[in-house]
N, C-alpha and C positions, 0 to 999 in steps of 0.2 A: 771440189773433191779433195779429201785429205790424203795424206801419205798412206800407201799400202805397206804391209809387212815387208814385202820384197823390196820396195823402194827404200825403206828405212835400213834394211840390212845392207843394201848396196851403198848407201851413204856412209855407214859405219866402215865398210871396207875401203871406200875412197879416202876416208879420214885416217886410214891405217890404225883403226881401233882394234885391239886384240880382244876377241870375244869367242865364246863357244855357244852354239845353239842346239836346243833339244826339242824335238817335236813330240807332242803328246796330245791326247784328247783335250777338248776344251774344259777348262776348270774355272770354278767361280770362287774358290777359297784357297787359302794357303795350305790347309790340310790336304785338299785334293791335289794341289800342285806338288806337295811334298812326296806324294806317292810315286812321282816320276823323276824328281830331281833332288829330293830331300837327302839322299844318301851320298850326294856328290861333294858335300862340304861347302861351306860358304853361307852367306846370309840370304834367306828368302825375305821378300818385302811385302808389306801390306800398304796399299795406297788409297788415301782418302781424298775424295773430290768434294771440296767444301765451298760454301758461299756465305757471305755476311749479309747484313741487312741492307746494304747498299748495292747488292748484287755483284760484288767483287768476288772473283773466284780464286781458289787456291788448290794446289795439289800438295798434300802432306805425305811424303814417302818415308816409311819407317821400317826398321827391322820387324819381323813378324812377332817377336816377343817383347817389343817395346810397348810400354803402357802409355797411351795417348789420352789424356783427359781433355775432352773438348772444352769444358768450362774454363779450365786453367789456361789452355792454349788461347782461347778467346780473350781472356784478360791480358795475357802476355802480348797480344797483338794490339791491345788498346781498344777492343771492341765490346768490353763489358762481359759479364758472365754468360749471357745468352746470345752473343753476337754471331756465333758460328752454327751452321747446320749443314746437313748433307745437301749437295747440289741436286737440282732436279734432272731427270733424264733428258729433258729438252736441251739443257746446257751441255750435258755430256755428248750428245750427238751433234749439236750445232757448233760448239766451241772446240771440244777436244777431238771430235770426229772419230771416236772409237766406240766399240760396242761395250755393253755391260761386262764387267770383270776384266777389262783390258786397260784400265787407267794405270799409267806409270809416267815417270819424267819424260819418256820418249814421246809422249803425246804432244809435248811442247814444240815439236818440230813443225807442226801445222801453223800456218800464219794466223789462222783464226784464234789460236791460243796465245797470241803474243802478250796479252794483258793478264794472263793467269799467273798468280804468284806461285812460288815453289819453295817448300821447306824440306830439307833433307836431314835424316837422322844422322847425328854425328857417329852413331854406332857403326854405320857403314864403313867408316874409315879403318876400323879395326878388323875388317873382314878381308880374307884373301881374295874373295870374289863375291859378288852380289847378283841375285837373280831378279830379272824383270821381264814382263811380257813385252814383246816388240810390236805393240799396237794390236795384238791379237792374242787371245788367251789359249790358243792351241799350240803355243811354242813358248819356251823360256830361253832367255839369253843371259849368260853369266859373263861378268866383266869386273875389273878392278875399278875402284872409284876414280883413279887417275884417268882411266879411259872414259868413264862416264862424264868426268869434268871436261875432257877434250870434246866430247859430243856437245855438251851444253854450251861451251864457249863458242863452238862453231855456229850456234843459232843465236848468239848474242846474249847468252845467259851467264851470269856470274854465280856459280854454285854456292849455296849457303847451307852449311852443315851446323845444326843446332842441337842442343840437348832437349829432346822432346819430353823427357820425364821430369825436367826441372820444374820447380814451383816457387819462383821468387816472389817476394812481396811486391805488390803494386799499390802505389799511393801517391800522395802529393809530392813527397820528396824522393819517390822511387818510380820513375816513369816506366811504362811497359818496355821490357827489354827487346821485344820482337817487332815493335811498331814500325821499324824501318822496312820490314818485309811486306807491309800491306801494299797491294798493288794500287797504282794511281792511273787515272784516265781509262778505267775499264769501260768497255762498250759491249755489254753482254745482254742477253735476252732475259726479261723478267719471267717469272713462273706463269704459264698460261693458267688462269684461274680454274677452269673446268677440269683439266687433266690433273693439275696439282691436287685438287680436291679429291679426285678419284683415287689418286695414289695414297693420300693420307688415310682415306677410308680403309684401304687394304692393309697398309702396314706402317704408316708413319713416314718419317723422312726417308728419302731415297739414299741408298748406300751403294757405292761402287767400289768397295774396299774388300780386300781379302781379310779373313779373320786370323786369330792367333795361330801360330805355328805349333804343331805337335809332330815330333819326329816320327817318321814312318819309314822303315827300312825296306823300300821297294827298289828294284832295279830301274834304271833310267831307260829312255827310249832310244830308238835307232839313231846312229850318228849320221852326220853329213860328211861328204868328202872334204878333204882339206883344201882350202882356198888360199891364194897368196895373200899375205898380211893378216890372215885370220887363223887363230888357233882353234881347231875343232877337236872335241873330245869324243872318244868312243863310248857308246852306251848300248845296252841291250834293249830290245823291244819289250814294252810292258803292255799287256792287254788291259782294257778298261776294267776297273774294279767296281766296288759297291757304289761308286759315285753315279753310275749309270743305271742303277736298278729302278729308280723312279721313272726314267724315260722308257724303260722296257715295259714297266707296268702300264704306263700311259698308252703305249702302242697296243699292248695286249687288251686293254679295256676297250679301245676303239674297235679292234677286230672282233671282240666278244659282242659288242653292241651291233656291229654290222651283221655278224653271223646270226644273232638272235632275230634281228629284223628280217634277214633274208629268209629264214625258216618260216617266220610269220607270214611274209608276203607270198611265199611259195604255196601256202595253204589257201590264201585268200584270192590269189590271182585267178582270172578266168581260165578254167581248165580247157576251154575250147581252143585257146591259143597254142600255137606250136612254134618250135624253132626260133627264128629271129624275132618274131612278134612277141613271143613269151619273154625272151631275154630283154627286149626293149621295155616291155611293160614293168618287169621287175626292177630294172635299172632306174626307171623314172620314179617308181614308188620309193626305192631306197633313197634317192636324192632328195625327194620332197620330205621324207620323214626323218632322215638321219642328219641332214645338213645342219639344222639349228642345234641339235643335241651335240654334234661333234664340235661345232664352234664353241659351245659352252664348255666342253671338256678341254679344248685347247686353251681357252681363257683361264680356266681353273688351274691348268698345269703351269701356264705362264705366271699367274699370280702367286702360285705356291713357290715357284723358283725364286721369284722376286722377293717374297716374304722371307724365305730362308736366307737369301743374300743379305737382306736388311738386318735381320737379327744377328747374323754372324759378324757383319761389319760393325754394328752398334756395340756388340759385346767386346770386340777387339779395341774399338776406339775409347771405351770407357775403362779399360784395364790399366 
């Protein structure tokens, strides 16, 4: 069992790391996150969870507007042009032990992630504070890089800040400048063939990264009480915005289908039945006729969210 959000926050407090925490609805992109904390100043982060051909895993954490070219980064690591791709969901859950949309350097706190490499954007150093999800995308934590470094060193990590937009020549006389950051001794899970194939058919490589940041001036969320050794900032509650319209439509569609089926069954059911018998008969009919269709709807909704996350992450990584 990996660290929970609460356990991570407790660890930061024990380390006397100064941070602020902001609760908000779950978000899958930087644009969505910006609606709640984008007006507070500081740098929002996009986080790529990557793998190479030898199944070694990497977290690349960059400022939201940093352009990360996957092919260039792969060459700089000495992996060739096509050596990097997005890691599969199985590795996300098994190794980082965080859900989709929650990848950040904090995930390295889990022992299962001990062999995952980490590259940090040197642009973070110029920020007064940087925002990351604390193992869960329903909250954002802001802190200075000095405090992030304190956390990373506490788990045996030596923070490496690099210019992720650089494109140095790589050749016989110019070795890859980031080769030293390729993890060694990885013990990760390979892609399960069947599930990996299914994911490819839906949307290509799996992406667990936030997309490019666009400033959105929304008020932040409700504050937490001040805790010893922790700097808590006040913020106003923000109600979910357009990010949740798809979920609402999804629920509405389910209710519409149930209502339609209910009316149809009400006409077809045995009119001699009364009371409890009538209710039981209609319930059983609804279960048998709606179950499969509702499962299909849920799958479509999941795949749609997955695909949107993929395209958003891919667009950000190629900028």
